[in-house]
C-alpha positions, 0 to 999 in steps of 0.5 A: 463481440469485436476483438477489442471488446473481448472480456480478456482485453485490457483497457487502455491505460491500465498497468499490471501491478508490480510483484509486491502489489500483486502479493499484497492483493493476494493477502488482503480482502480489498482488491485495491489496497492503499499503497503506504510506501516503501520502507528503508529495507525496500519492502512495500507496505499496503493498507487494507481498511476492511481488514485493518491490516498491513501487507508487507511485500519484500523485493524477493517475493516474500510477504506477510500480513499484519493485523493491527489488532495483534500489535501494540499499535491502535492506528495506522499512524502508529504502525507508520511511526513504528516503521519509521523508527525501525526501518525508516521510509524510503518512499512515503508514508502516504497516510493521514491528513486530507486533500486540503493538507496535501494541497497546502503541502504542495503549494508550500513545496 
C-alpha cells in the first residue's frame, strides 16, 4: 500500500469539524448531524433525525443534548421558533422547505 493510500491519510478536500460540531457528533447517534445554525449567544445547534434530538454546543466547549420528546415542542420547527424567541439566530436556522424553496429564495435575493 502506498503512503498516499494509507488508511490514516485524509482525503483531499476534507476538513476537521469545528469544536462545537465535534462535540455534537459525540452526543448524537448520526455521525453527520445537520447543522441548524448559531443562536444569538454563539451556541451552535445540530439536529439528529435518528434520535429526534438537538445538540447545542457552546463556544466554551460545553454541550447538551435535548430530546424533543422531553420538551413542549413537537417539531424541529417548533424548536427553532423557541430558539428565535429566546436567543435569536445569528446564523440560520437552516431547516424546513425544499430545494425548490431554496432556489426560489436565492433567485429573489
